[in-house]
C-alpha positions in Angstrom: -24.9 14.7 48.9 -21.3 15.0 47.7 -18.6 14.9 50.4 -15.1 14.8 49.1 -13.6 14.4 52.6 -14.6 10.8 52.6 -11.7 10.2 50.2 -8.0 9.8 50.8 -4.9 10.3 48.6 -1.9 8.4 49.9 1.4 10.3 50.0 4.1 7.8 48.9 7.8 8.5 49.1 10.5 6.4 47.5 14.1 5.8 48.7 16.4 2.9 49.2 18.6 1.4 52.0 21.8 2.5 50.3 21.9 5.7 52.4 21.6 4.2 55.8 18.9 4.4 58.5 19.5 8.0 59.5 18.9 9.2 56.0 15.7 7.1 55.7 14.5 8.5 59.0 15.1 12.1 57.8 13.3 11.2 54.5 10.3 10.0 56.5 10.3 13.2 58.6 10.3 15.4 55.6 7.7 13.4 53.8 5.3 13.5 56.8 5.7 17.3 56.8 5.0 17.6 53.1 2.0 15.4 53.3 0.6 17.4 56.3 1.1 20.6 54.4 -0.7 19.4 51.3 -3.6 18.0 53.4 -3.9 21.4 55.1 -3.7 23.5 51.9 -6.8 25.3 50.8 -7.0 23.8 47.3 -6.8 20.2 48.5 -10.4 18.9 48.8 -9.6 15.4 50.1 -7.5 13.9 52.9 -3.8 13.4 52.2 -2.4 10.4 54.2 1.3 9.9 54.8 2.5 6.4 54.1 5.8 4.9 55.3 8.8 5.4 53.0 9.1 2.7 50.4 12.6 1.1 50.0 12.0 -2.4 48.5 10.1 -3.9 45.6 8.1 -6.0 48.1 6.9 -3.0 50.1 6.0 -1.1 46.9 4.0 -4.0 45.6 2.2 -4.4 48.9 1.3 -0.7 49.1 -0.1 -0.7 45.6 -2.3 -3.8 46.3 -3.5 -2.1 49.5 -4.4 1.1 47.6 -6.4 -1.0 45.1 -8.5 -2.6 47.8 -8.9 0.5 50.0 -12.4 1.9 49.1 -11.6 5.4 50.3 -8.2 5.7 48.6 -8.7 7.4 45.3 -5.1 7.7 44.2 -1.4 8.3 45.1 0.9 11.2 45.2 4.4 9.9 44.6 7.7 11.6 45.3 11.3 10.3 45.2 13.1 12.2 48.0 16.3 10.3 47.2 17.3 8.1 44.3 14.8 5.1 44.2 15.9 2.6 41.5 12.9 2.3 39.3 13.1 -1.4 38.7 11.8 -1.7 42.3 8.6 0.0 41.1 7.7 -2.2 38.1 5.7 -4.9 39.9 3.8 -2.4 42.0 3.0 0.1 39.3 2.0 -2.8 37.0 -0.7 -3.8 39.5 -1.8 -0.3 40.6 -5.4 0.4 39.5 -5.7 3.8 41.1 -4.5 7.0 39.4 -1.3 8.7 40.6 0.3 12.1 40.5 4.0 12.4 40.4 5.2 15.4 42.5 8.6 16.5 41.4 9.7 18.6 44.3 12.4 18.7 47.0 12.2 19.4 50.7 14.4 22.5 50.8 13.4 25.5 48.7 16.9 26.8 48.1 20.4 25.5 48.0 22.2 26.2 51.3 25.3 27.7 49.6 27.5 27.9 52.7 26.5 24.5 54.2 26.0 22.1 51.3 28.0 18.9 51.7 27.8 15.3 50.6 25.4 14.4 53.3 23.0 17.0 52.0 23.5 15.8 48.5 22.7 12.2 49.4 19.5 13.2 51.2 18.2 15.7 48.7 18.2 13.9 45.3 14.8 14.6 43.9 16.3 16.3 40.9 17.5 13.0 39.5 15.5 10.5 41.7 12.3 11.7 40.2 13.7 11.5 36.7 14.4 7.8 37.3 10.9 7.3 38.5 9.6 9.3 35.5 11.4 7.0 33.1 9.7 3.9 34.4 6.3 5.5 34.2 6.9 6.4 30.6 8.5 3.0 29.8 5.4 1.3 31.2 3.0 3.7 29.3 1.3 4.9 32.5 -1.0 7.8 32.5 -0.1 10.2 35.4 -0.1 13.9 36.4 3.4 15.4 36.8 3.5 18.5 39.0 6.8 20.4 39.3 7.8 23.0 41.9 8.3 23.5 45.6 5.7 21.8 47.8 4.9 25.0 49.6 4.1 27.0 46.5 0.5 27.9 45.9 0.7 26.9 42.3 1.9 23.4 43.1 -0.8 23.0 45.8 -3.5 24.2 43.4 -2.4 21.8 40.6 -2.5 18.8 43.1 -5.9 20.0 44.4 -7.2 20.2 40.8 -5.9 16.7 40.1 -7.4 15.4 43.4 -10.9 16.6 42.2 -10.5 14.7 39.0 -9.4 11.6 40.9 -12.4 11.9 43.2 -14.7 12.2 40.2 -13.1 9.1 38.7 -13.7 7.2 41.9 -17.3 8.4 42.0 -17.9 7.0 38.5 -16.6 3.5 39.4 -19.7 1.4 40.0 -22.0 4.4 39.7 -25.6 3.6 38.6 -27.5 5.8 36.1 -31.3 5.3 35.8 -32.7 5.8 32.3 -36.4 6.3 32.2 -37.7 5.4 28.7 -35.4 5.3 25.7 -33.6 7.7 23.5 -35.3 10.6 21.8 -36.3 8.9 18.5 -33.8 9.2 15.6 -31.3 11.2 17.6 -27.7 10.0 17.0 -25.4 11.6 19.5 -27.3 10.6 22.6 -27.0 6.9 21.7 -23.9 4.9 22.4 -22.3 1.7 23.7 -23.3 1.3 27.3 -21.2 -1.9 27.7 -18.1 -0.1 26.5 -18.8 2.8 28.8 -19.0 0.4 31.8 -15.8 -1.3 30.7 -13.8 1.9 30.2 -15.4 4.4 32.4 -16.9 2.4 35.3 -20.5 3.5 35.4 -23.6 1.3 34.6 -26.8 2.4 32.8 -30.0 0.8 34.0 -33.1 1.1 31.8 -36.6 1.4 33.2 -40.0 1.9 31.7 -41.7 5.1 32.7 -44.2 2.9 34.4 -41.6 2.1 37.1 -41.4 5.8 37.8 -45.2 6.2 37.7 -45.5 3.5 40.3 -43.0 5.4 42.6 -45.0 8.6 42.1 -48.2 7.0 43.0 -46.6 5.5 46.2 -45.6 9.0 47.4 -47.4 9.7 50.7 -49.5 12.7 51.3 -47.2 13.8 54.1 -44.2 13.6 51.8 -46.0 15.6 49.1 -47.2 18.2 51.6 -43.7 18.7 52.8 -42.3 19.1 49.3 -45.1 21.5 48.3 -44.2 23.7 51.3 -40.6 23.6 50.3 -41.5 25.1 47.0 -43.5 27.8 48.6 -40.7 28.6 51.0 -37.8 28.6 48.7 -39.0 30.3 45.5 -40.9 33.2 44.1 -44.0 31.2 43.3 -46.4 32.4 40.6 -49.8 33.6 42.0 -51.5 30.8 40.0 -49.5 28.2 41.9 -50.2 29.6 45.4 -52.6 27.7 47.6 -55.5 29.9 46.6 -54.5 29.9 42.9 -56.2 28.1 40.1 -53.1 26.0 39.3 -52.3 24.9 42.8 -53.2 21.3 42.0 -50.4 21.3 39.4 -47.9 22.4 42.1 -49.0 19.5 44.3 -48.7 17.1 41.3 -45.2 18.4 40.6 -44.3 17.8 44.2 -45.7 14.3 44.0 -43.5 13.6 40.9 -40.4 14.9 42.6 -41.1 12.8 45.7 -41.5 9.7 43.6 -38.5 10.4 41.4 -36.3 11.2 44.4 -37.5 8.1 46.3 -36.8 5.9 43.3 -33.3 7.3 42.9 -32.4 7.0 46.6 -33.8 3.5 46.8 -31.7 2.3 43.9 -28.6 4.3 44.9 -28.5 6.1 41.6 -26.2 9.0 41.0 -27.7 10.3 37.7 -30.7 9.8 35.5 -32.4 10.6 32.2 -35.9 11.3 31.0 -37.5 11.9 27.6 -40.5 13.9 26.7 -41.4 11.3 24.1 -42.2 8.8 26.9 -44.4 10.3 29.6 -47.2 7.6 29.8 -48.8 7.9 33.2 -47.1 11.1 34.2 -49.2 14.3 34.3 -46.4 16.6 33.3 -42.8 16.4 32.2 -40.5 16.5 35.3 -38.9 19.9 35.0 -38.8 21.3 38.5 -38.0 17.9 40.0 -35.0 17.6 37.7 -33.8 21.1 38.5 -33.9 20.4 42.2 -32.3 17.0 42.0 -29.4 18.4 40.0 -29.1 21.1 42.7 -28.6 18.3 45.2 -25.8 16.7 43.2 -27.5 14.3 40.8 -26.4 14.1 37.1 -29.1 14.5 34.4 -29.4 14.1 30.7 -32.6 15.0 28.7 -34.0 12.8 25.9 -32.2 9.7 27.2 -28.7 11.2 27.1 -27.0 9.0 29.6 -23.5 10.2 28.6 -24.3 13.8 29.5 -26.1 12.6 32.7 -22.9 10.9 33.8 -20.8 14.0 32.8 -23.0 16.3 34.8 -22.6 14.1 37.9 -18.8 14.0 37.2 -18.6 17.8 37.2 -20.8 18.0 40.3 -18.3 15.9 42.1 -15.3 17.8 40.7 -16.8 21.1 41.8 -18.0 20.1 45.3 -17.3 22.9 47.7 -16.4 25.4 45.0 -18.6 28.4 44.0 -20.2 28.5 40.6 -22.5 25.5 40.1 -23.0 22.9 37.4 -25.9 22.3 35.1 -27.2 20.4 32.2 -27.2 22.8 29.3 -27.9 23.1 25.6 -26.7 25.6 23.0 -30.2 26.7 21.9 -30.0 29.8 19.7 -27.6 32.4 18.4 -27.3 36.2 18.6 -25.3 37.4 15.6 -24.7 41.0 16.4 -22.1 43.8 16.0 -21.9 43.8 19.8 -20.5 40.3 19.7 -21.8 37.0 18.4 -23.3 35.1 21.4 -25.0 31.8 22.3 -28.2 31.6 24.3 -28.0 28.5 26.4 -31.1 26.9 27.8 -33.3 23.8 27.6 -37.0 23.0 27.6 -37.0 23.1 31.4 -34.0 21.4 33.0 -31.4 24.0 34.0 -30.0 23.6 37.5 -30.6 26.4 40.0 -27.0 26.1 41.2 -26.0 28.5 38.4 -28.7 31.1 39.2 -27.8 34.7 39.8 -31.2 35.6 41.3 -33.9 33.9 43.3 -35.7 31.6 40.9 -39.3 32.2 39.9 -41.5 29.1 40.1 -43.8 29.2 37.1 -46.3 27.0 35.2 -46.3 27.6 31.4 -47.0 25.7 28.2 -44.3 23.5 26.8 -45.7 23.0 23.3 -44.3 19.5 23.0 -44.7 16.3 25.0 -48.6 16.2 24.9 -49.0 16.6 28.7 -50.2 19.2 31.1 -48.2 22.4 31.4 -45.1 21.6 33.5 -43.6 23.4 36.5 -40.2 25.0 36.0 -37.8 27.4 37.7 -36.9 30.5 35.7 -33.8 32.6 36.4 -30.8 34.3 34.8 -27.5 32.5 35.1 -24.5 34.0 36.7 -22.0 35.9 34.6 -18.3 35.2 34.3 -16.0 32.6 32.9 -17.5 29.1 32.4 -17.1 25.9 30.5 -19.3 23.6 28.5 -18.3 20.0 28.0 -19.6 17.1 25.9 -18.8 13.4 26.1 -19.3 11.6 22.8 -18.6 8.1 21.4 -16.9 7.6 18.1 -17.2 3.9 17.8 -13.6 3.0 18.9 -13.3 5.6 21.7 -14.9 8.2 23.8 -14.0 11.9 23.2 -14.4 14.7 25.7 -14.8 18.2 24.1 -14.9 21.4 26.1 -15.4 25.1 25.2 -14.3 27.9 27.5 -16.9 30.7 27.4 -17.6 34.0 29.1 -21.2 34.4 30.3 -22.5 38.0 29.9 -25.7 39.8 30.7 -28.4 39.7 28.1 -28.6 42.7 25.7 -32.2 43.3 26.8 -34.7 41.7 29.1 -36.4 38.4 28.1 -39.9 38.8 29.6 -41.4 36.0 27.4 -38.6 33.4 27.6 -40.2 30.7 29.8 -37.0 28.9 30.8 -33.8 29.5 32.8 -31.0 30.7 30.5 -27.4 31.8 30.2 -25.9 34.0 27.4 -22.3 33.6 26.6 -19.4 34.6 24.3 -17.5 31.5 23.3 -13.8 31.7 23.2 -12.1 32.7 21.0 -15.3 33.7 19.2 -18.5 32.1 18.0 -17.2 31.5 14.4 -14.2 29.5 15.4 -15.7 27.9 18.5 -18.8 26.6 16.7 -16.8 25.3 13.7 -14.3 23.5 16.0 -17.1 22.0 18.1 -18.8 20.7 14.9 -15.5 19.4 13.5 -15.0 17.5 16.8 -18.5 16.1 16.7 -19.5 17.7 20.1 -23.1 17.1 21.1 -25.8 19.7 21.4 -26.2 18.8 25.1 -23.4 19.8 27.5 -22.5 19.9 31.2 -22.0 23.5 32.0 -20.0 24.9 34.9 -18.5 28.1 36.4 -16.4 26.0 38.9 -14.9 23.3 36.7 -12.0 24.3 34.5 -10.3 22.9 31.4 -7.5 21.8 33.8 -9.9 19.7 35.8 -11.3 18.0 32.7 -7.8 17.5 31.2 -6.7 15.8 34.4 -9.8 13.6 34.4 -9.3 12.7 30.7 -5.8 11.6 31.5 -7.0 9.4 34.3 -9.8 7.9 32.3 -7.9 7.4 29.1 -10.2 9.8 27.2 -9.3 11.8 24.1 -9.6 15.4 25.2 -10.1 18.5 23.1 -10.4 22.0 24.4 -11.6 25.1 22.5 -10.4 28.3 24.0 -8.8 31.7 23.3 -5.8 29.9 21.7 -7.8 27.8 19.2 -7.2 28.1 15.5 -9.2 26.1 13.1 -6.4 24.7 10.9 -4.4 23.7 14.0 -7.5 22.1 15.5 -8.2 20.1 12.4 -4.6 18.9 12.4 -5.1 17.8 16.0 -8.2 15.9 15.0 -6.3 14.1 12.2 -3.4 13.3 14.6 -5.7 11.9 17.2 -7.5 9.8 14.6 -4.2 8.3 13.5 -3.2 7.7 17.2 -6.4 5.9 18.1 -6.4 3.7 15.1 
């Protein structure tokens, strides 16, 4: 569902006519080589397209306008091979609507001590040409990513690849549609928010639907579609005996398949990229869509429970960021704590909706009571999550701005088996520890719902926040509460 190779980043080099046509030709040759190397580098998830060297204000302005209107262009990588007077860039950068990264590099890796002459100096001026370009970005107050180092270095290529994933996620949000079935869970504060402001600042649009609209799509599911979906369940999972064709709950399996077919058809027909449900509004549905949600997330959809449209958008965002990487992304919730001498831990789960992309083992397909919602026992996939470094992120609204909060964690095996836990789960040690991480999260106002990933890093989210103009706070091994509280106060003053 998510193909990052549909996107392009334009490689744009600045120079001027002062140095003569031979120098400009050499700049173009070098730039083409750098662009090709970046495009071929393993960390780069999108296509990198060389663009002709820019030497005049008119050419710069025209390229920026073309980038704005090119649907598959998600941003620019800029580099000043020679000195490119920055006043030439004002008109173009003032019109540019796409994000850009500033690559501060040079073609040659080392100084050719025995050969360096004035011709070499005129050609290889990135050391001060990029500073001139950097000034105008700062003078104009432009958000951008600055990457420093030689273009062949793995670290430089990784930083640009990381930024490209953030740019792709930003592009995916622009015009994205989120379907919200029912409303918010009653009386919950953090899952509410200003959808108009979200569309203005972040680009996605939230569409509200009554659960009856979904029920209609479920009823319209054909028997052939339902049969195919039911067989997929039997083929892909360790299905509980009661749900097997000869089992007493097989009809519930078929009904779950019908719900997934209807929900999937609804989302595809409306070109939605994310959706929400709420267990407080299930009129006409036989069971809460648990299994269907898990499988739709696996296929790249964003999801938020209890009407949480901000987390639904964030899950989709992190699905796009992580496309092609190992690890997976899931809707998640900090559910309960384990205070222990072996280390204070968090058990993450949800009622049903944890994505199988983070599973460490073949999921079991079970039908068990939910205890809330007032409907028939729902289907769900149960599994242990992978272990290793991960991150949980929350997008909240504070009235005058959106804030993105993230906590780096280490997922560990459970201390003992959980034979009675009826949901998929992950157990983690928050960095730097639960005492500091939980306090910092609460001071920051982070939600109880998160988007959780082994593939997305704090670097990806930081780059995205820069592109989107979001306040970003990360809680990791370096976090200290007093410093964190100071950061919150400084940010409050800044955003006022």
